[in-house]
C-alpha positions, 0 to 999 in steps of 0.5 A, a space after each residue: 500500500 502506498 502512503 502519501 509521501 511515496 505518492 508525492 515522490 512518484 508524482 515528482 519522478 513521473 516523466 508523464 506528469 506535467 513539469 511545473 515551476 514549483 518543482 523546476 523553477 528554471 522552466 520559467 527562465 527559458 530562452 525567450 520567456 516572457 514570464 520569468 517568475 514562478 507564482 503558484 505553479 505558473 510562470 508569470 511576469 511580476 512586472 506586468 501581471 495584474 494578479 501578481 504585481 511586484 510579488 506573488 499574490 499581490 492583486 491590482 484593484 479594479 481600474 488599476 494595471 501593473 506597470 513595472 511591478 507597481 499597481 497604478 490607476 490607468 484611469 487617472 495616472 498621467 504617466 500611465 494613462 489608459 496603459 503602461 507608460 502612456 504619458 500625457 503631454 505637459 499641462 494635460 491631465 488623464 481622465 477615464 484613461 484618456 489624456 485631456 478628456 473634456 
C-alpha cells in the first residue's frame, strides 16, 4: 500500500506528469520567456501581471494595471494613462484613461 509521501515522490519522478515551476523553477527562465517568475505553479511576469504585481499574490484593484511591478490607476495616472507608460503631454491631465478628456 502506498502512503502519501511515496505518492508525492512518484508524482515528482513521473516523466508523464506535467513539469511545473514549483518543482523546476528554471522552466520559467527559458530562452525567450516572457514570464520569468514562478507564482503558484505558473510562470508569470511580476512586472506586468495584474494578479501578481511586484510579488506573488499581490492583486491590482479594479481600474488599476501593473506597470513595472507597481499597481497604478490607468484611469487617472498621467504617466500611465489608459496603459503602461502612456504619458500625457505637459499641462494635460488623464481622465477615464484618456489624456485631456473634456
